[in-house]
Backbone as numpy.savetxt, mean C-alpha at the origin, in Angstrom:
# Nx Ny Nz CAx CAy CAz Cx Cy Cz
3.45 12.91 -16.99 3.96 13.06 -15.84 3.56 11.89 -14.82
4.51 11.13 -14.33 4.24 10.02 -13.43 3.64 10.57 -11.94
2.86 9.85 -11.72 2.03 10.40 -10.25 1.45 9.21 -9.52
1.80 9.23 -8.35 1.14 8.23 -7.42 0.54 8.86 -6.40
-0.76 8.61 -6.20 -1.54 9.38 -5.11 -2.26 8.36 -4.04
-1.77 8.28 -2.97 -2.49 7.31 -1.85 -3.50 7.94 -1.04
-4.43 7.13 -0.89 -5.46 7.72 -0.11 -6.22 6.50 0.80
-6.93 7.07 1.69 -7.83 6.02 2.49 -7.49 5.75 3.84
-6.36 6.42 4.32 -5.91 6.32 5.62 -6.74 6.86 6.72
-6.42 6.84 7.91 -7.23 7.52 9.09 -6.90 6.88 10.24
-7.85 7.12 11.34 -7.67 6.80 12.59 -8.59 5.62 12.90
-8.13 4.54 13.39 -8.96 3.29 13.63 -8.44 2.66 14.83
-9.41 2.15 15.57 -9.33 1.13 16.68 -8.66 -0.15 16.41
-7.65 -0.58 17.43 -7.23 -2.06 16.97 -8.43 -2.99 16.70
-8.03 -3.78 15.71 -9.06 -4.88 15.30 -9.72 -4.37 14.26
-9.71 -2.99 13.93 -10.66 -2.31 12.79 -10.00 -2.51 11.28
-10.60 -1.97 10.56 -10.30 -2.32 9.08 -10.13 -0.98 8.25
-9.26 -0.84 7.17 -9.20 0.15 6.35 -8.91 -0.32 5.04
-9.37 0.44 3.95 -8.95 0.15 2.56 -8.06 1.27 1.97
-7.06 1.13 1.78 -6.19 2.05 1.08 -6.05 2.12 -0.30
-6.03 3.12 -1.08 -6.04 3.08 -2.55 -4.90 3.96 -3.02
-4.34 3.57 -4.23 -3.15 3.99 -4.92 -3.66 4.53 -6.27
-3.72 5.57 -6.59 -4.14 5.88 -8.05 -2.88 6.37 -8.96
-2.50 5.66 -10.00 -1.42 6.02 -10.73 -1.85 6.63 -12.07
-0.85 7.35 -12.49 -0.97 7.95 -13.79 0.37 8.47 -14.37
0.43 8.56 -15.73 1.66 8.86 -16.47 2.67 7.83 -16.87
2.21 6.70 -16.57 2.90 5.38 -17.10 2.07 4.25 -17.17
2.50 3.24 -17.90 1.73 2.11 -18.28 1.39 1.13 -16.99
0.54 1.38 -16.31 0.35 0.83 -14.94 0.03 -0.59 -15.10
-0.62 -1.11 -16.14 -0.92 -2.53 -16.32 0.25 -3.31 -16.63
1.21 -2.93 -16.88 2.44 -3.70 -17.22 3.53 -3.65 -16.01
3.25 -3.02 -15.07 4.13 -2.87 -13.80 3.88 -3.82 -12.56
4.46 -4.55 -12.18 4.37 -5.08 -10.65 4.31 -3.87 -9.75
3.65 -3.87 -8.78 3.65 -2.92 -7.83 3.47 -3.27 -6.29
3.93 -2.44 -5.39 4.11 -2.59 -4.03 3.57 -1.59 -3.09
3.27 -1.94 -1.72 2.81 -1.08 -0.79 4.00 -1.20 0.18
4.29 0.12 0.56 5.38 0.39 1.62 4.69 0.94 2.83
5.50 1.05 3.95 4.88 1.84 4.93 6.38 2.41 5.88
6.05 3.53 6.33 7.24 4.05 7.24 6.59 4.63 8.57
7.12 4.03 9.64 6.58 4.49 10.89 7.59 5.53 11.52
7.07 6.41 12.50 8.15 7.41 13.10 9.33 6.88 13.42
10.41 7.47 13.12 11.65 7.11 13.42 12.26 5.95 13.09
11.50 5.18 11.93 12.06 4.06 11.38 12.14 4.01 9.96
12.81 3.24 9.47 13.05 3.28 7.92 11.69 2.58 7.19
11.56 2.91 5.85 10.47 2.54 5.18 10.51 1.03 4.84
9.48 0.30 4.97 9.64 -1.04 4.85 8.51 -1.60 3.85
9.05 -2.59 3.05 7.99 -3.16 2.27 6.95 -4.03 2.92
5.63 -3.78 2.37 4.54 -4.56 3.12 3.83 -5.52 2.31
3.66 -5.39 1.04 2.99 -6.54 0.05 3.40 -6.02 -1.32
3.33 -6.87 -2.32 3.47 -6.69 -3.67 2.56 -7.67 -4.66
2.40 -7.13 -5.97 1.46 -7.80 -6.74 1.99 -7.60 -8.05
1.96 -8.86 -8.79 2.39 -8.76 -9.98 1.56 -8.03 -11.17
1.92 -7.59 -12.32 1.08 -6.76 -13.16 -0.25 -7.11 -13.63
-0.33 -8.63 -13.51 -1.80 -9.08 -13.87 -2.51 -9.75 -12.64
-1.93 -9.51 -11.54 -2.62 -10.04 -10.26 -2.26 -11.46 -10.15
-1.23 -12.14 -10.98 -1.22 -13.62 -10.87 -0.62 -13.93 -9.37
0.17 -13.15 -8.76 0.78 -13.38 -7.67 0.93 -12.14 -6.77
0.62 -12.65 -5.51 0.82 -11.25 -4.45 1.56 -12.10 -3.22
2.45 -11.19 -2.69 3.26 -11.47 -1.54 3.31 -10.49 -0.57
3.50 -11.13 0.64 3.22 -10.11 1.92 4.41 -10.24 2.87
4.75 -9.32 3.65 5.71 -9.36 4.65 5.02 -10.25 5.89
5.84 -10.86 6.44 5.34 -11.85 7.56 4.56 -10.96 8.53
4.72 -9.83 8.80 4.21 -9.05 9.82 2.67 -8.71 9.40
2.25 -8.70 8.26 0.93 -8.45 7.54 0.22 -9.78 7.18
0.95 -10.73 6.90 0.33 -12.06 6.14 -1.02 -12.40 7.08
-1.96 -12.48 6.19 -3.40 -13.09 6.91 -4.16 -11.94 7.24
-3.55 -10.81 7.29 -4.50 -9.62 7.83 -4.65 -8.63 6.60
-3.75 -8.56 5.77 -3.56 -7.53 4.70 -4.15 -8.10 3.32
-4.72 -7.57 2.34 -4.87 -8.07 0.97 -4.61 -6.90 0.15
-3.62 -7.33 -0.77 -3.31 -6.49 -1.92 -4.15 -6.83 -3.21
-4.66 -5.74 -4.03 -5.18 -6.05 -5.25 -5.15 -4.90 -6.04
-5.44 -5.11 -7.31 -5.40 -4.02 -8.32 -6.48 -4.06 -9.30
-6.73 -2.84 -10.00 -7.75 -2.88 -11.11 -7.10 -1.98 -12.08
-6.58 -2.74 -12.88 -5.68 -2.16 -14.03 -6.56 -1.23 -15.21
-7.86 -1.44 -15.13 -8.67 -0.55 -15.76 -8.74 0.79 -15.33
-8.83 0.68 -13.94 -8.65 2.06 -13.38 -7.23 2.66 -12.87
-6.31 1.85 -13.23 -4.86 2.14 -12.86 -4.73 2.41 -11.31
-5.25 1.66 -10.58 -5.35 1.72 -9.23 -5.18 0.41 -8.50
-4.35 0.58 -7.40 -3.98 -0.44 -6.54 -4.63 -0.23 -5.17
-4.94 -1.26 -4.47 -5.60 -1.37 -3.27 -4.92 -2.08 -2.02
-5.15 -1.75 -0.84 -4.66 -2.65 0.19 -5.71 -2.60 1.22
-6.47 -3.86 1.37 -7.37 -4.12 2.37 -6.61 -4.40 3.64
-6.75 -3.80 4.59 -6.11 -4.03 5.91 -7.17 -4.44 6.92
-7.08 -5.58 7.66 -8.07 -6.03 8.60 -7.46 -6.44 9.79
-8.02 -6.43 10.96 -7.61 -6.75 12.24 -6.27 -5.74 12.57
-6.34 -4.63 12.36 -5.25 -3.78 12.37 -4.75 -3.75 13.93
-3.41 -3.53 14.11 -2.89 -3.40 15.35 -1.91 -2.11 15.34
-1.70 -1.76 16.69 -0.97 -0.38 16.93 0.28 -0.26 16.05
0.90 -1.49 15.94 2.19 -1.45 15.16 2.06 -1.42 13.75
0.86 -1.19 13.27 0.68 -0.99 11.74 0.60 0.67 11.67
0.73 1.35 12.59 0.74 2.70 12.74 1.91 3.16 11.79
1.59 3.89 10.72 2.68 4.40 9.69 2.06 5.20 8.63
3.00 5.94 7.95 2.53 6.42 6.74 2.64 5.27 5.56
1.64 5.09 4.77 1.81 4.08 3.60 1.88 4.85 2.27
2.75 4.00 1.75 3.08 4.52 0.16 3.03 3.46 -0.80
2.68 3.78 -2.03 2.81 2.60 -3.03 3.93 3.04 -4.01
4.41 2.01 -4.75 5.63 2.20 -5.72 5.74 1.06 -6.62
6.60 1.05 -7.45 6.86 -0.22 -8.20 7.24 -1.36 -7.50
7.44 -2.45 -8.08 7.61 -3.66 -7.41 8.79 -3.40 -6.28
9.85 -3.01 -6.69 11.04 -3.10 -5.47 11.02 -1.67 -4.74
10.36 -0.59 -5.44 10.33 0.74 -4.55 11.29 1.66 -5.24
11.07 2.75 -5.44 11.76 3.82 -5.84 12.04 3.91 -7.18
11.34 3.31 -7.93 11.58 3.30 -9.52 10.64 4.40 -10.00
9.77 4.57 -9.12 8.69 5.73 -9.51 8.74 6.91 -8.48
8.30 8.06 -8.91 8.36 9.18 -7.78 7.35 8.80 -6.60
8.01 9.06 -5.30 7.05 8.78 -4.32 5.98 9.83 -4.14
4.72 9.18 -3.94 3.62 10.00 -3.68 3.79 10.55 -2.04
2.61 11.30 -1.74 2.56 12.09 -0.40 2.23 10.99 0.76
1.72 9.94 0.27 1.46 8.95 1.27 0.22 9.09 1.92
-0.36 8.07 2.68 -1.45 8.08 3.62 -1.25 7.64 4.88
-1.70 8.51 6.09 -1.41 8.12 7.29 -2.47 7.01 7.86
-1.83 6.03 8.46 -2.90 5.12 9.25 -2.44 5.16 10.77
-3.31 5.26 11.40 -3.06 5.46 12.75 -4.12 4.41 13.58
-3.48 3.47 14.43 -4.31 2.43 14.89 -4.01 2.89 16.52
-5.22 3.09 17.13 -5.19 3.61 18.60 -6.38 3.42 19.16
-6.61 3.20 20.46 -7.89 3.08 21.06 -7.94 4.40 21.75
């Protein structure tokens, strides 16, 4: 059974940091490019960052470039998103999925709230 479980979200002040995790199971994680997405209240889900299967290439949305870092540990079937210098506009539910999104069942997400 394919499963994605996101964790690590929380409430943080502007300028703070969080590290999100995405634990994958039920499919050959090490062979798949993966992405992080986010959805703010009242908005459509948007792509945030992606990483190739062997971490050769990572790409970021302009809105997070220079602040977020995507990584993965194929031995643990886990992907990460290190988020630094968080801004209120980063507030959203964060999800992981395959490279283009939607190829795998969506997880429950993890909520990130940036507020003073």
